[in-house]
N, C-alpha and C positions, 0 to 999 in steps of 0.2 A: 583440670581442664575447665572449671567453672568460670575462670577469668578470661577465657578465650572466646573470640567472636567467630561466627560463621562468615563465609564469604558474603552471604546475603546481608548480614548485619553490618559488615564493614562497608559494603556498597551503599546501603541505606544511610548509614551515619556519615559517610564521606561525600556522598553525591557522585561517586565515581562508579562507572559500570563494572560489573564483575569481570567482563572480558579484559578491561583495562587493568584490573587488579592482577589477573593472571599474567598479563603482559609484563607489568612491573615486577612481578615475582620472577618471571623468566629472565628478566634483565638483571636480577639481583638487587633491585632497589628496595624491595620489601621481602619479608620472609614469613612463612607459615609453618605450622606443625601439621602432621597428618594423623588422622585417627586411624584405628585399625581397619576401617573400611575405605581409607584413602581420602576422606573428606578433609578439606583445608580448615584449619583453625588458626586465627590470628590473635596475637597479644594486643591488648588495647592500645599500647604505644604505637602500633602501626598507623593509627589515625593521624598522629602528628607527622609521620613520614609522608603520608599521602597528602596531607594539607600542604606540606613543604613542596611536594612535587607539583601540585596544582598551582600554587602561588608562583613558584619559579617559572613554570611554563607561561603563566599570565604576564610575567614581566619580560618575557622574550627569551628565556633560556631554552636551549635545545635539550631534548631528553638525555642525550649523552652527557651534556654538561651537568645536568641534575644528578645523574648517576655518579659522576666524579665527586660532586659535592657531598652526596649521601655517604660515599665511601670514607669520608673524613670523620664521620660520626663514630663514637666509641663502640666497640664490640663488647658484648657481655653485660651491658647495663643500659637502662633507659636514658636517652640523652636528656640533659638538663638545659635550663635556660641559657647558661653560658656556652654550651655546645652549639645551640642554634644561633646565638649572637655571633659567634666566630664565623659561621657560614654566611651570615647576612651582611657582614661589614662591607664587603666589596660591591654590594648591590646598589648603593646610592647613585653612583655614576651611571650604572645601567638604567636605572629608573629615570634619571634625569634625561638620558639620551632618548628614551622611549617617549617621554613627555614632549621633548623638542620635536621629535618626528611627528607626533600627533598634532602639535601646533602647526607645523609646516603643512601637513595634510589639510587641516581645517582651513588655513589661510589660502592655500592654493586651490582647493576644491571649488570655492565660490567663484574665483576668477575663471577657472576652466569651464565651469558650467555656464557662467555668464557669457562666454565666448560663443557658445551655441554649436560649435562643430563637433565637440567631444572626440576629436581624433588628433592625437599627437603626430600621426603620420602626415596629415594634411595641414595641421595648424601652423599658420604663418607667424603667429604671435609667440607661442611657447616653444615651437619646434620647427623653425623655418628650414626647409631642405631636409627634413628628417635627420637632423644632426644627432639626435638621441640614439639612432641606430648604431652609430660608430662607437658608442660607449658600452655596448654589450647588451645582453638580454636583461629583461626585468624592468620594473618601473623606476628608471633612473632619476626621474624628476621628483619622485616621492621619497626616495631613500637618500641618506647622507652619502654623497658621492663627490669626492674632491674634484672630479673631472667635469662636474655639472656645468654646462655653459650658462652664462648669465645674459 
């Protein structure tokens, strides 16, 4: 048990709240062992899994997607660099899409603020006649939407 970490140690080392660690465990994304008194103890390798979860969420993956990816890791041994590389191969396009979205946001934000009205409902330049409402809910002009009017 000497190589096992407490939930406080894992939280401190990973920067993730203990409540989130319990949630990840409930979802089967990480595992712990229990002491005789029921306290959680985590193997050090859990820190890599948590780092993966945090990074994947930062590039826009949903928690369910992260769980699917983590399920691809080998059981019974600590994942190696090649295991992590397999998971990350498909991320390049996802990261590129996120970068493009942020560029669109940056480029559009200045123009919108410069307009002064800050209302897409009333804005005659970006949204005459509130045509964005026909596209559905959400920030249609900020997300990649093939139906976006020009």
